[in-house]
C-alpha positions as CSV (number, residue, x, y, z in Angstrom):
1,M,0.3,4.0,-15.7
2,A,2.5,7.0,-15.2
3,K,1.7,10.7,-14.6
4,R,3.9,13.6,-15.7
5,I,4.6,16.1,-13.0
6,T,6.8,19.2,-12.9
7,T,9.0,19.7,-9.8
8,S,11.9,21.8,-8.8
9,L,14.9,20.3,-7.0
10,P,18.0,21.9,-5.5
11,D,20.9,22.0,-8.0
12,D,22.9,19.2,-6.4
13,L,19.9,16.8,-6.4
14,A,18.8,17.7,-9.9
15,D,22.4,17.0,-11.1
16,E,22.4,13.7,-9.3
17,A,19.1,12.7,-10.8
18,R,20.3,13.6,-14.3
19,R,23.6,11.7,-13.9
20,S,21.5,8.6,-13.2
21,G,20.5,8.5,-16.8
22,D,16.8,8.0,-15.9
23,S,15.8,10.9,-13.7
24,S,12.2,9.8,-13.5
25,G,13.2,6.3,-12.4
26,Y,15.7,7.7,-10.0
27,I,13.2,9.9,-8.3
28,A,10.5,7.2,-8.3
29,E,12.9,4.8,-6.5
30,A,13.8,7.5,-4.0
31,L,10.1,8.0,-3.2
32,R,9.6,4.2,-2.9
33,E,12.5,4.0,-0.5
34,Q,11.1,6.9,1.6
35,R,7.7,5.0,1.7
36,R,9.5,1.8,2.8
37,V,11.3,3.6,5.6
38,K,8.1,5.3,6.8
39,D,6.2,2.0,6.7
40,G,9.1,0.3,8.6
41,M,9.1,3.0,11.3
42,A,5.3,2.7,11.6
43,A,5.7,-1.0,12.1
44,L,8.3,-0.5,14.8
45,E,5.9,1.8,16.6
46,R,3.1,-0.7,16.4
47,L,5.4,-3.4,17.8
48,W,7.0,-1.4,20.6
49,G,4.7,1.6,21.1
50,P,5.1,5.3,20.8
51,G,8.5,6.6,21.9
52,W,10.3,3.3,21.3
53,Q,13.3,5.3,20.0
54,G,14.0,6.6,23.5
55,G,15.4,3.1,24.4
56,I,18.1,3.3,21.8
57,T,21.5,3.6,23.4
58,D,24.6,5.3,22.1
59,A,26.1,1.8,21.6
60,D,23.2,0.9,19.4
61,R,23.7,4.1,17.3
62,E,27.5,3.4,17.0
63,R,26.8,-0.2,15.9
64,A,24.2,1.0,13.3
65,N,26.7,3.6,12.0
66,R,29.3,0.8,11.6
67,L,26.8,-1.5,9.9
68,F,25.4,1.1,7.5
69,G,28.4,3.3,7.0
70,A,26.9,6.4,8.5
71,T,29.2,9.1,9.9
């Protein structure tokens, strides 16, 4: 089942969604990805406790940037 909603997006994001050819599907996938990330972060907190991010070193961040192409 699907529900229709009306939302406003910044111009650049609206253009990106339109270019996808299926803006509803594009936005739905983005929301699913956001949920997946939040669930993953919650799992890490359950495993290592609150504040676990404090143990991440600059070397860890650099490696993650290389692996995931972040700048």
